[in-house]
Residue frames as qw, qx, qy, qz and C-alpha x, y, z in Angstrom:
[[0.756, -0.319, 0.565, -0.087, -24.50, 68.03, 34.15],
 [0.226, 0.529, -0.723, -0.383, -22.20, 66.00, 31.85],
 [0.769, 0.104, -0.536, -0.333, -22.67, 62.57, 30.34],
 [0.388, 0.142, -0.823, 0.391, -20.72, 60.88, 33.19],
 [0.242, -0.048, 0.534, -0.808, -23.05, 62.43, 35.82],
 [0.716, 0.090, -0.105, -0.684, -26.22, 61.40, 33.98],
 [0.670, 0.201, -0.708, -0.097, -24.86, 57.88, 33.39],
 [0.277, 0.058, -0.816, 0.504, -24.04, 57.18, 37.11],
 [0.346, -0.007, 0.356, -0.868, -27.07, 59.08, 38.46],
 [0.747, 0.067, -0.294, -0.593, -29.48, 57.06, 36.34],
 [0.646, 0.103, -0.752, 0.084, -27.82, 53.81, 37.39],
 [0.045, 0.110, -0.663, 0.739, -27.81, 54.94, 41.05],
 [0.507, 0.043, 0.262, -0.820, -31.59, 55.68, 41.14],
 [0.748, 0.156, -0.450, -0.462, -32.64, 52.87, 38.87],
 [0.532, 0.119, -0.812, 0.208, -30.81, 50.20, 40.87],
 [0.093, -0.057, 0.622, -0.775, -32.07, 51.61, 44.18],
 [0.624, 0.085, 0.124, -0.767, -35.72, 51.56, 43.14],
 [0.746, 0.155, -0.592, -0.264, -35.39, 48.20, 41.47],
 [0.280, 0.131, -0.844, 0.439, -33.91, 46.86, 44.73],
 [0.372, 0.036, 0.465, -0.803, -37.01, 48.19, 46.53],
 [0.726, 0.193, -0.192, -0.632, -39.37, 46.66, 43.94],
 [0.638, 0.199, -0.743, -0.042, -37.66, 43.31, 44.19],
 [0.247, 0.062, -0.821, 0.512, -37.32, 42.95, 47.95],
 [0.396, -0.059, 0.311, -0.862, -40.60, 44.53, 49.11],
 [0.802, 0.014, -0.304, -0.514, -42.81, 41.89, 47.44],
 [0.625, 0.107, -0.743, 0.212, -40.57, 39.16, 48.93],
 [0.028, 0.104, -0.627, 0.771, -40.95, 40.73, 52.38],
 [0.604, -0.038, 0.056, -0.794, -44.72, 40.95, 51.93],
 [0.795, 0.068, -0.534, -0.281, -44.94, 37.34, 50.83],
 [0.471, 0.108, -0.759, 0.437, -42.82, 36.08, 53.74],
 [0.165, -0.068, 0.467, -0.866, -44.70, 38.27, 56.25],
 [0.692, -0.017, -0.089, -0.716, -48.12, 37.28, 54.96],
 [0.733, 0.065, -0.671, -0.088, -47.15, 33.57, 54.95],
 [0.277, 0.090, -0.735, 0.612, -46.17, 33.88, 58.58],
 [0.229, 0.089, 0.439, -0.864, -49.33, 35.71, 59.64],
 [0.448, -0.080, -0.556, -0.695, -51.96, 34.17, 57.37],
 [0.402, -0.254, -0.872, 0.115, -53.09, 31.71, 60.02],
 [0.103, -0.392, -0.524, 0.749, -53.97, 34.41, 62.53],
 [0.238, 0.162, -0.225, -0.931, -55.57, 36.51, 59.80],
 [0.467, -0.136, -0.748, -0.452, -57.82, 33.61, 58.79],
 [0.343, -0.326, -0.809, 0.348, -58.62, 32.68, 62.43],
 [0.026, -0.418, -0.364, 0.832, -59.68, 36.31, 63.22],
 [0.354, 0.637, 0.653, 0.206, -61.66, 36.52, 59.95],
 [0.183, -0.529, 0.051, 0.827, -60.07, 39.80, 59.05],
 [0.559, 0.747, 0.268, -0.240, -61.86, 41.70, 56.24],
 [0.751, 0.317, 0.263, 0.516, -60.02, 41.75, 52.87],
 [0.227, 0.866, 0.062, 0.441, -59.92, 45.52, 52.71],
 [0.523, -0.824, 0.215, -0.045, -58.32, 45.67, 56.12],
 [0.843, -0.175, 0.344, 0.373, -55.65, 43.16, 55.03],
 [0.574, 0.596, 0.225, 0.515, -54.92, 45.13, 51.79],
 [0.100, -0.941, 0.051, -0.319, -54.63, 48.35, 53.76],
 [0.720, -0.625, 0.279, 0.112, -52.32, 46.63, 56.26],
 [0.828, 0.109, 0.302, 0.459, -50.10, 45.35, 53.46],
 [0.337, 0.798, 0.081, 0.494, -49.82, 48.89, 52.03],
 [0.366, -0.889, 0.203, -0.187, -48.91, 50.24, 55.50],
 [0.854, -0.336, 0.310, 0.248, -46.40, 47.40, 55.89],
 [0.702, 0.506, 0.176, 0.469, -44.82, 48.31, 52.55],
 [0.076, 0.885, -0.095, 0.450, -44.24, 51.91, 53.61],
 [0.659, -0.710, 0.221, -0.114, -43.19, 50.86, 57.08],
 [0.914, -0.071, 0.269, 0.296, -40.75, 48.23, 55.80],
 [0.596, 0.610, 0.092, 0.514, -39.25, 50.50, 53.16],
 [0.151, -0.903, 0.152, -0.371, -38.67, 53.28, 55.68],
 [0.794, -0.557, 0.245, 0.007, -37.13, 50.91, 58.17],
 [0.792, -0.146, 0.406, 0.432, -34.54, 49.46, 55.73],
 [0.411, 0.909, 0.052, -0.046, -34.14, 52.48, 53.48],
 [0.074, -0.835, 0.526, 0.141, -30.33, 52.96, 54.08],
 [0.590, -0.240, 0.759, 0.139, -29.56, 49.19, 53.65],
 [0.689, 0.573, 0.441, 0.047, -31.36, 48.96, 50.32],
 [0.297, 0.941, -0.152, -0.053, -29.47, 51.98, 49.13],
 [0.369, -0.680, 0.622, 0.123, -26.14, 50.61, 50.43],
 [0.673, 0.002, 0.725, 0.146, -26.52, 47.27, 48.66],
 [0.618, 0.717, 0.322, 0.024, -27.76, 48.81, 45.42],
 [0.125, 0.933, -0.322, -0.103, -24.79, 51.18, 45.23],
 [0.473, -0.469, 0.732, 0.143, -22.37, 48.32, 45.86],
 [0.729, 0.310, 0.609, 0.043, -24.11, 46.24, 43.18],
 [0.581, 0.790, 0.180, 0.076, -23.96, 48.70, 40.29],
 [0.030, -0.905, 0.420, 0.066, -20.58, 50.23, 41.24],
 [0.613, -0.316, 0.709, 0.150, -19.04, 46.72, 41.36],
 [0.724, 0.494, 0.467, 0.112, -20.43, 46.10, 37.84],
 [0.284, 0.949, -0.136, 0.001, -18.78, 49.36, 36.70],
 [0.320, -0.723, 0.607, 0.086, -15.49, 48.23, 38.26],
 [0.715, -0.046, 0.686, 0.127, -15.63, 44.72, 36.73],
 [0.631, 0.676, 0.350, 0.149, -16.30, 46.22, 33.35],
 [0.565, -0.134, 0.067, 0.812, -13.24, 48.50, 33.87],
 [0.099, 0.830, 0.368, 0.408, -15.54, 51.51, 33.33],
 [0.426, -0.890, -0.055, 0.151, -14.23, 53.20, 36.44],
 [0.655, -0.293, 0.320, 0.618, -10.67, 52.78, 35.28],
 [0.390, 0.474, 0.457, 0.643, -11.62, 54.41, 32.00],
 [0.148, -0.936, -0.272, -0.168, -13.28, 57.30, 33.82],
 [0.537, -0.773, 0.114, 0.316, -10.28, 57.94, 36.06],
 [0.660, -0.059, 0.408, 0.628, -7.78, 57.44, 33.24],
 [0.304, 0.706, 0.416, 0.486, -9.50, 60.20, 31.25],
 [0.242, 0.333, -0.214, 0.886, -8.43, 62.72, 33.85],
 [0.545, -0.614, -0.219, -0.527, -11.56, 62.66, 36.07],
 [0.013, 0.414, -0.708, 0.572, -10.56, 62.79, 39.73],
 [0.280, -0.273, -0.914, 0.111, -12.10, 60.40, 42.23],
 [0.073, 0.387, 0.469, -0.790, -13.79, 63.37, 44.00],
 [0.376, 0.274, -0.299, -0.833, -15.33, 64.40, 40.66],
 [0.379, -0.042, -0.881, -0.281, -16.33, 60.77, 40.01],
 [0.137, -0.295, -0.830, 0.454, -18.12, 60.79, 43.39],
 [0.193, 0.104, 0.084, -0.972, -20.27, 63.86, 42.60],
 [0.546, -0.124, -0.488, -0.670, -23.21, 62.08, 40.86],
 [0.503, -0.220, -0.811, 0.202, -23.32, 59.68, 43.75],
 [0.125, -0.242, -0.478, 0.835, -23.77, 62.57, 46.15],
 [0.354, 0.018, -0.228, -0.907, -26.45, 64.06, 43.90],
 [0.588, -0.179, -0.719, -0.324, -28.27, 60.77, 43.99],
 [0.389, -0.250, -0.720, 0.518, -27.83, 60.57, 47.79],
 [0.104, 0.098, 0.201, -0.969, -29.38, 64.03, 48.03],
 [0.543, -0.088, -0.440, -0.710, -32.45, 62.96, 46.03],
 [0.628, -0.219, -0.747, -0.007, -32.85, 59.79, 48.10],
 [0.270, -0.150, -0.589, 0.747, -32.18, 61.65, 51.36],
 [0.295, -0.025, -0.016, -0.955, -34.94, 64.13, 50.46],
 [0.665, -0.170, -0.577, -0.442, -37.32, 61.20, 49.87],
 [0.509, -0.148, -0.747, 0.400, -36.26, 59.77, 53.26],
 [0.018, 0.049, 0.355, -0.933, -37.14, 63.08, 54.93],
 [0.527, -0.064, -0.262, -0.806, -40.61, 63.19, 53.25],
 [0.688, -0.136, -0.696, -0.153, -41.19, 59.52, 54.13],
 [0.429, -0.124, -0.693, 0.565, -40.07, 59.93, 57.75],
 [0.062, 0.058, 0.292, -0.953, -41.88, 63.18, 58.47],
 [0.529, 0.127, -0.014, -0.839, -45.20, 62.54, 56.81],
 [0.738, 0.110, -0.514, -0.423, -45.85, 59.07, 55.22],
 [0.466, 0.113, -0.842, 0.246, -44.20, 56.70, 57.66],
 [0.207, -0.054, 0.605, -0.767, -46.10, 57.97, 60.78],
 [0.704, 0.114, 0.011, -0.701, -49.45, 57.29, 59.18],
 [0.746, 0.208, -0.607, -0.178, -48.35, 53.92, 57.86],
 [0.238, 0.197, -0.821, 0.479, -46.89, 53.02, 61.31],
 [0.450, -0.041, 0.444, -0.774, -50.17, 53.79, 62.98],
 [0.828, 0.164, -0.191, -0.501, -52.11, 51.49, 60.58],
 [0.604, 0.304, -0.730, 0.094, -49.45, 48.80, 60.77],
 [0.085, 0.177, -0.776, 0.599, -49.33, 48.74, 64.58],
 [0.591, -0.003, 0.264, -0.762, -53.08, 49.07, 65.09],
 [0.833, 0.189, -0.375, -0.360, -53.63, 46.05, 62.83],
 [0.480, 0.291, -0.780, 0.277, -50.83, 44.02, 64.47],
 [0.071, -0.115, 0.732, -0.668, -52.08, 44.53, 68.03],
 [0.660, 0.074, 0.155, -0.731, -55.78, 44.11, 67.09],
 [0.905, 0.219, -0.160, -0.326, -55.49, 40.87, 65.00],
 [0.771, 0.401, -0.474, 0.145, -51.97, 39.39, 65.27],
 [0.114, 0.542, -0.624, 0.551, -50.60, 39.86, 68.80],
 [0.550, -0.256, -0.787, 0.115, -52.79, 37.48, 70.74],
 [0.477, -0.759, -0.423, 0.133, -53.00, 38.64, 74.36],
 [0.493, -0.110, -0.078, 0.859, -50.21, 41.20, 74.07],
 [0.028, 0.891, 0.386, -0.238, -51.22, 44.77, 74.68],
 [0.487, 0.610, 0.131, 0.611, -50.24, 47.89, 72.72],
 [0.229, -0.890, 0.050, -0.390, -49.91, 49.92, 75.85],
 [0.418, 0.319, -0.636, 0.565, -47.21, 50.32, 78.42],
 [0.610, -0.589, -0.237, -0.473, -49.28, 49.29, 81.46],
 [0.801, -0.291, -0.368, 0.371, -46.57, 48.40, 84.04],
 [0.475, -0.465, -0.185, 0.724, -45.40, 51.05, 86.60],
 [0.217, 0.689, 0.362, 0.590, -47.11, 53.99, 84.98],
 [0.370, -0.581, -0.280, 0.669, -45.88, 57.20, 86.60],
 [0.272, 0.566, 0.408, 0.663, -47.16, 60.46, 85.16],
 [0.065, -0.378, -0.277, 0.881, -47.45, 64.19, 86.02],
 [0.237, 0.608, 0.725, 0.219, -50.88, 65.10, 84.70],
 [0.060, 0.928, 0.164, 0.330, -50.69, 68.86, 85.47],
 [0.212, 0.666, -0.421, 0.578, -48.49, 71.34, 87.42],
 [0.440, -0.512, 0.450, -0.585, -49.76, 70.04, 90.82],
 [0.884, -0.116, 0.316, -0.325, -50.78, 66.34, 90.49],
 [0.206, 0.453, -0.855, -0.147, -48.76, 63.17, 89.97],
 [0.896, -0.070, 0.131, -0.418, -50.37, 59.75, 89.55],
 [0.081, 0.443, -0.892, -0.050, -48.99, 56.22, 89.68],
 [0.918, -0.066, 0.138, -0.367, -50.30, 52.69, 89.18],
 [0.438, -0.479, 0.747, 0.147, -48.22, 49.59, 89.43],
 [0.169, 0.066, 0.873, 0.453, -50.21, 47.91, 86.61],
 [0.474, 0.315, 0.113, -0.815, -53.28, 48.53, 84.50],
 [0.406, 0.251, 0.866, 0.147, -55.67, 45.95, 82.92],
 [0.104, 0.141, -0.363, -0.915, -56.67, 47.62, 79.68],
 [0.275, -0.282, -0.821, -0.413, -59.63, 45.32, 78.97],
 [0.390, -0.622, -0.667, 0.126, -61.28, 45.78, 82.39],
 [0.045, 0.753, -0.037, 0.655, -59.97, 49.32, 82.89],
 [0.762, -0.639, -0.100, -0.015, -58.64, 48.28, 86.35],
 [0.381, 0.671, -0.452, 0.448, -55.52, 49.57, 87.91],
 [0.808, -0.429, -0.355, 0.193, -53.61, 48.35, 91.03],
 [0.586, -0.409, -0.165, 0.680, -51.75, 50.21, 93.78],
 [0.223, 0.765, 0.289, 0.531, -53.00, 53.64, 92.72],
 [0.389, -0.552, -0.282, 0.682, -51.64, 56.90, 94.22],
 [0.242, 0.797, 0.252, 0.492, -52.28, 60.54, 93.54],
 [0.490, -0.422, -0.265, 0.715, -50.06, 63.22, 95.15],
 [0.155, 0.890, 0.298, 0.308, -51.09, 66.88, 95.07],
 [0.565, -0.206, -0.138, 0.787, -48.50, 69.58, 95.46],
 [0.082, 0.953, 0.238, 0.170, -48.74, 73.31, 96.00],
 [0.002, -0.922, 0.347, -0.171, -45.61, 75.49, 95.92],
 [0.495, 0.428, -0.734, 0.180, -43.40, 72.35, 95.97],
 [0.224, -0.231, 0.772, -0.548, -45.09, 71.07, 99.13],
 [0.267, -0.213, -0.914, -0.219, -47.21, 67.96, 99.43],
 [0.404, -0.219, 0.152, -0.875, -50.76, 68.92, 100.45],
 [0.800, -0.070, 0.424, -0.419, -52.54, 65.62, 100.26],
 [0.125, 0.295, -0.908, -0.270, -52.06, 62.05, 98.98],
 [0.838, 0.056, 0.150, -0.521, -54.77, 59.66, 97.84],
 [0.046, 0.349, -0.926, -0.137, -54.01, 55.95, 97.67],
 [0.841, 0.057, 0.150, -0.516, -56.09, 52.88, 96.78],
 [0.600, -0.185, 0.767, 0.134, -55.52, 49.18, 96.30],
 [0.394, 0.336, 0.724, 0.455, -57.48, 49.32, 92.99],
 [0.248, 0.490, 0.019, -0.836, -58.88, 52.06, 90.68],
 [0.364, 0.329, 0.826, 0.278, -61.53, 51.10, 88.14],
 [0.152, 0.179, -0.166, -0.958, -62.92, 53.40, 85.50],
 [0.365, 0.462, 0.770, -0.245, -66.68, 53.23, 85.18],
 [0.184, 0.082, 0.514, 0.834, -67.24, 54.17, 81.58],
 [0.101, -0.651, -0.692, -0.296, -71.06, 54.43, 81.90],
 [0.327, -0.870, -0.332, 0.161, -70.86, 56.96, 84.73],
 [0.444, 0.691, -0.193, 0.536, -67.49, 58.52, 83.70],
 [0.524, -0.768, 0.263, -0.257, -66.36, 57.97, 87.36],
 [0.438, 0.392, -0.770, 0.250, -63.46, 56.22, 89.06],
 [0.815, -0.504, -0.100, -0.267, -64.22, 53.65, 91.70],
 [0.220, 0.584, -0.686, 0.375, -61.48, 53.31, 94.30],
 [0.873, -0.360, -0.313, -0.098, -61.18, 50.30, 96.62],
 [0.749, -0.299, -0.221, 0.549, -59.20, 50.52, 99.84],
 [0.208, 0.808, 0.103, 0.542, -59.39, 54.30, 99.67],
 [0.578, -0.555, -0.241, 0.548, -57.09, 56.36, 101.89],
 [0.270, 0.799, 0.058, 0.534, -56.67, 60.17, 101.75],
 [0.612, -0.443, -0.252, 0.605, -54.04, 61.81, 103.88],
 [0.159, 0.908, 0.111, 0.372, -54.16, 65.65, 104.14],
 [0.625, 0.008, -0.313, 0.715, -50.93, 67.23, 105.36],
 [0.240, -0.923, -0.250, -0.168, -51.58, 69.83, 108.05],
 [0.154, 0.769, -0.401, 0.474, -49.27, 72.23, 109.91],
 [0.426, -0.511, 0.600, -0.444, -49.65, 70.50, 113.26],
 [0.506, -0.069, 0.855, -0.087, -51.08, 67.16, 112.32],
 [0.205, 0.073, -0.730, -0.648, -52.40, 65.16, 109.39],
 [0.666, 0.118, 0.363, -0.641, -55.98, 64.07, 108.79],
 [0.077, -0.100, 0.950, 0.284, -56.98, 60.71, 107.45],
 [0.715, 0.205, 0.076, -0.665, -60.02, 59.65, 105.47],
 [0.105, -0.200, 0.967, 0.113, -60.40, 55.87, 105.12],
 [0.742, 0.226, 0.134, -0.617, -63.19, 54.25, 103.14],
 [0.705, 0.024, 0.703, 0.087, -63.79, 50.71, 101.81],
 [0.460, 0.402, 0.572, 0.548, -64.84, 52.11, 98.42],
 [0.048, 0.694, 0.147, -0.703, -65.30, 55.64, 96.97],
 [0.508, 0.593, 0.499, 0.377, -66.66, 56.84, 93.64],
 [0.197, -0.770, -0.016, 0.607, -65.04, 60.08, 92.51],
 [0.579, 0.801, 0.065, 0.134, -63.94, 62.33, 89.62],
 [0.621, -0.434, 0.217, 0.615, -60.32, 63.07, 88.73],
 [0.256, 0.864, -0.145, -0.408, -58.69, 65.69, 86.49],
 [0.054, -0.452, 0.796, 0.399, -57.24, 63.08, 84.19],
 [0.807, 0.229, -0.218, -0.498, -58.50, 60.66, 81.53],
 [0.923, -0.182, 0.337, -0.043, -58.17, 56.92, 81.57],
 [0.771, 0.583, -0.100, 0.235, -55.78, 57.16, 78.63],
 [0.000, 0.825, -0.464, 0.324, -53.23, 58.75, 81.01],
 [0.694, -0.426, 0.551, -0.182, -53.05, 55.43, 82.78],
 [0.838, 0.140, 0.501, 0.164, -52.40, 53.47, 79.58],
 [0.140, 0.771, -0.347, -0.515, -49.83, 55.24, 77.37],
 [0.905, 0.416, 0.072, -0.054, -49.54, 53.64, 73.95],
 [0.733, -0.360, 0.354, 0.456, -46.08, 52.18, 73.29],
 [0.518, 0.222, 0.497, 0.659, -45.91, 53.13, 69.62],
 [0.104, 0.885, 0.383, -0.243, -47.52, 56.55, 70.00],
 [0.194, -0.714, 0.298, 0.603, -44.39, 58.44, 68.93],
 [0.352, -0.047, 0.754, 0.552, -44.09, 56.53, 65.65],
 [0.232, 0.621, 0.728, 0.177, -47.54, 57.67, 64.57],
 [0.029, -0.911, -0.208, 0.356, -46.94, 61.45, 64.86],
 [0.541, 0.732, 0.022, 0.414, -45.55, 63.97, 62.39],
 [0.560, 0.195, -0.348, 0.726, -42.45, 65.88, 63.39],
 [0.127, -0.451, 0.150, -0.870, -44.21, 68.92, 64.90],
 [0.770, -0.424, -0.170, -0.446, -46.77, 66.86, 66.74],
 [0.859, -0.091, -0.410, 0.292, -44.04, 64.57, 68.07],
 [0.323, 0.318, -0.358, 0.817, -42.07, 67.49, 69.52],
 [0.461, -0.435, 0.079, -0.770, -45.22, 68.68, 71.37],
 [0.897, -0.244, -0.307, -0.202, -45.94, 65.12, 72.47],
 [0.703, 0.103, -0.466, 0.528, -42.44, 64.66, 73.91],
 [0.025, 0.387, -0.296, 0.873, -42.64, 67.97, 75.79],
 [0.688, -0.396, -0.055, -0.605, -45.98, 66.86, 77.33],
 [0.919, -0.129, -0.371, 0.044, -44.58, 63.42, 78.24],
 [0.473, 0.272, -0.458, 0.702, -41.54, 64.97, 79.88],
 [0.283, -0.421, 0.210, -0.836, -43.79, 67.17, 82.00],
 [0.847, -0.270, -0.120, -0.441, -45.74, 64.08, 82.99],
 [0.375, -0.570, 0.719, -0.132, -42.67, 62.13, 83.99],
 [0.930, 0.253, -0.061, -0.260, -43.16, 59.40, 81.43],
 [0.673, -0.433, 0.560, 0.216, -40.76, 56.52, 81.51],
 [0.741, 0.383, 0.484, 0.265, -40.88, 56.29, 77.70],
 [0.125, 0.935, -0.083, -0.321, -39.34, 59.67, 76.91],
 [0.317, -0.521, 0.673, 0.418, -36.08, 58.05, 75.74],
 [0.478, 0.269, 0.803, 0.233, -37.96, 55.82, 73.31],
 [0.323, 0.863, 0.375, -0.099, -39.93, 58.83, 71.95],
 [0.046, -0.866, 0.319, 0.383, -36.75, 60.95, 71.48],
 [0.476, -0.193, 0.761, 0.395, -35.18, 58.11, 69.53],
 [0.448, 0.602, 0.643, 0.153, -38.01, 58.31, 67.00],
 [0.097, 0.964, 0.090, -0.233, -37.61, 62.09, 66.83],
 [0.215, -0.724, 0.513, 0.409, -33.82, 62.12, 66.23],
 [0.550, 0.012, 0.765, 0.335, -33.97, 59.23, 63.71],
 [0.472, 0.784, 0.395, -0.085, -36.12, 61.33, 61.42],
 [0.191, 0.942, -0.252, -0.112, -32.96, 63.44, 60.73],
 [0.458, -0.528, 0.693, 0.174, -30.26, 60.81, 61.19],
 [0.772, 0.292, 0.563, 0.049, -31.65, 58.62, 58.49],
 [0.543, 0.838, 0.042, 0.035, -30.96, 61.09, 55.58],
 [0.112, -0.843, 0.525, 0.035, -27.42, 61.64, 56.91],
 [0.660, -0.254, 0.705, 0.057, -26.81, 57.94, 56.96],
 [0.763, 0.587, 0.270, -0.020, -27.76, 57.83, 53.26],
 [0.323, 0.889, -0.319, 0.058, -24.77, 59.99, 52.43],
 [0.390, -0.613, 0.682, -0.081, -22.39, 58.06, 54.74],
 [0.770, 0.026, 0.637, -0.021, -23.38, 54.68, 53.41],
 [0.679, 0.732, 0.062, -0.005, -23.22, 55.88, 49.75],
 [0.123, 0.852, -0.507, 0.048, -19.60, 57.00, 50.27],
 [0.521, -0.400, 0.751, -0.064, -18.63, 53.74, 52.00],
 [0.819, 0.338, 0.457, -0.071, -20.33, 51.68, 49.23],
 [0.567, 0.810, -0.148, 0.023, -18.45, 53.55, 46.46],
 [0.097, -0.765, 0.632, -0.080, -15.11, 53.32, 48.32],
 [0.662, -0.210, 0.711, -0.108, -15.56, 49.54, 48.87],
 [0.755, 0.370, 0.541, -0.012, -16.85, 48.57, 45.43],
 [0.395, 0.878, -0.116, -0.242, -14.97, 50.90, 43.09],
 [0.131, -0.608, 0.766, 0.165, -11.90, 48.64, 43.05],
 [0.838, 0.235, -0.392, -0.297, -11.81, 45.67, 40.69],
 [0.524, -0.488, 0.669, -0.196, -11.12, 42.57, 42.87],
 [0.132, 0.263, -0.926, -0.236, -10.02, 39.09, 41.96],
 [0.177, 0.252, 0.914, -0.262, -13.15, 37.59, 43.52],
 [0.048, -0.399, -0.608, -0.685, -15.36, 39.87, 41.43],
 [0.360, -0.494, -0.116, -0.783, -18.67, 41.33, 42.58],
 [0.767, -0.424, -0.477, -0.068, -19.27, 38.62, 45.19],
 [0.563, -0.102, -0.410, 0.710, -16.37, 39.85, 47.30],
 [0.035, -0.258, 0.019, -0.965, -17.71, 43.43, 47.21],
 [0.612, -0.439, -0.339, -0.564, -21.22, 42.27, 48.15],
 [0.763, -0.311, -0.520, 0.227, -19.87, 40.15, 50.99],
 [0.367, -0.015, -0.308, 0.878, -17.85, 43.06, 52.42],
 [0.230, -0.327, -0.133, -0.907, -20.82, 45.35, 51.97],
 [0.689, -0.441, -0.475, -0.323, -23.23, 43.00, 53.70],
 [0.645, -0.231, -0.504, 0.526, -20.82, 42.66, 56.67],
 [0.156, 0.104, -0.153, 0.970, -20.56, 46.44, 56.95],
 [0.451, -0.385, -0.298, -0.748, -24.36, 46.78, 56.75],
 [0.733, -0.392, -0.556, 0.012, -24.86, 44.15, 59.50],
 [0.482, -0.153, -0.406, 0.761, -22.39, 45.95, 61.76],
 [0.101, -0.238, -0.051, -0.965, -24.24, 49.23, 61.11],
 [0.621, -0.432, -0.422, -0.500, -27.61, 47.63, 62.05],
 [0.706, -0.270, -0.558, 0.343, -25.98, 46.06, 65.13],
 [0.274, 0.019, -0.265, 0.924, -24.67, 49.42, 66.37],
 [0.310, -0.299, -0.196, -0.881, -28.00, 51.12, 65.68],
 [0.707, -0.403, -0.511, -0.276, -30.04, 48.45, 67.56],
 [0.640, -0.191, -0.536, 0.517, -27.66, 48.14, 70.53],
 [0.149, 0.018, -0.227, 0.962, -27.48, 51.88, 71.18],
 [0.438, -0.340, -0.338, -0.760, -31.25, 52.20, 70.60],
 [0.723, -0.393, -0.568, -0.025, -31.96, 49.62, 73.27],
 [0.482, -0.123, -0.420, 0.759, -29.56, 51.33, 75.66],
 [0.094, -0.175, 0.025, -0.980, -31.42, 54.60, 75.27],
 [0.600, -0.357, -0.448, -0.558, -34.81, 52.90, 75.71],
 [0.804, -0.357, -0.472, 0.051, -33.86, 50.87, 78.77],
 [0.627, -0.337, -0.267, 0.650, -31.50, 53.21, 80.58],
 [0.082, -0.897, -0.122, 0.416, -30.46, 56.84, 81.06],
 [0.521, -0.072, 0.473, 0.706, -28.16, 56.69, 77.98],
 [0.192, 0.552, -0.016, -0.811, -28.73, 59.94, 75.98],
 [0.697, 0.490, 0.522, -0.047, -30.96, 59.25, 72.95],
 [0.362, 0.892, -0.182, -0.199, -29.17, 61.87, 70.89],
 [0.154, -0.614, 0.762, 0.136, -25.88, 60.01, 71.29],
 [0.629, 0.074, 0.772, -0.059, -27.56, 56.63, 70.68],
 [0.647, 0.689, 0.290, -0.149, -28.97, 57.86, 67.36],
 [0.377, 0.897, -0.228, -0.049, -25.91, 59.72, 66.02],
 [0.493, -0.603, 0.613, 0.137, -23.09, 57.53, 67.37],
 [0.764, 0.171, 0.574, 0.239, -23.35, 54.91, 64.53],
 [0.486, 0.851, 0.145, 0.135, -23.34, 57.79, 61.98],
 [0.136, -0.910, 0.388, 0.042, -20.23, 59.33, 63.59],
 [0.642, -0.361, 0.655, 0.170, -18.37, 55.99, 63.64],
 [0.691, 0.378, 0.561, 0.255, -19.29, 55.09, 60.10],
 [0.286, 0.958, 0.024, 0.005, -18.65, 58.64, 58.98],
 [0.327, -0.748, 0.551, 0.171, -15.08, 58.26, 60.22],
 [0.686, -0.007, 0.700, 0.199, -14.94, 54.90, 58.40],
 [0.574, 0.744, 0.336, 0.063, -16.25, 56.53, 55.22],
 [0.070, 0.955, -0.273, -0.093, -13.52, 59.21, 55.31],
 [0.475, -0.510, 0.692, 0.189, -10.81, 56.56, 55.86],
 [0.681, 0.255, 0.662, 0.180, -12.07, 54.27, 53.02],
 [0.449, 0.876, 0.175, -0.017, -12.47, 57.26, 50.68],
 [0.093, -0.861, 0.466, 0.183, -8.87, 58.38, 51.23],
 [0.551, -0.255, 0.770, 0.197, -7.65, 54.80, 50.50],
 [0.642, 0.549, 0.532, 0.064, -9.88, 54.59, 47.40],
 [0.266, 0.946, -0.111, -0.149, -8.40, 57.87, 46.02],
 [0.223, -0.694, 0.654, 0.201, -4.89, 56.36, 46.33]]
């Protein structure tokens, strides 16, 4: 590697990590100032707060990894352009593609760190961050998706509750349908289902069981009935952020199980899975865009480059959030939702790169 490569690569990595070191303490201070009232009201232990801040640091860094990189590349490349260093490089016979090589090496290093962070460190941090948030900071909000829970618990049984009270372990409008060879054999319904933790039983109120016969059906109607079921109470209260807390292999198994159960959150879970690989790719795309935008010396100086860069970054975040919400709330394919911003900005990167070469 020649002097030029070392010079740019060191500036690339140094500026990126300095950007993290500068902004993360600011984010922690702002977040802590916002939440300190609830933390004091709940008398949260100091060690729990410190662990939460560590988890928040990893969670926040992973969430904004591409944007920090994008702004840092624009920053130091604009300084190179303002000092006419880029002109000197290119005038010495170095092609723009050759000039771009140390940036791509730096993007490879940062992309590898993003993979390690997304596959191993971020899931653990996300679990601690979300557990603390819902335990101490969220008031009466629940960390579970307890509305219209519809799940296939095994090959033959499907359960449904219209709502579930996590604190009292009480569900409303419960049904269980049992199938054999794609034919409904019996259906159990109840106005309420309550889990009796002491007896490990379920208490059904307004119990009705209809068995499907060849000639006629049979009905069993009881005011209350205590019984056992082949599912756990956790099947009635799926955790919203469960996918964020799992490593890649565990997440794939988790999604397969949730698809078999008919979970309504599969789209949200697949978004988490696909983003583990789309994030490193976005590092390369945003690096190329940042170099193409900031490598030209402008009359307005570094401020113009930063303004253009921030606008592009905000548009990228907007696309990512909009398509993410579409995948979570509708049948929009999560794979397209995750990769569409990268495709659009990849095309933009190629266009800007061609213009920068000229």
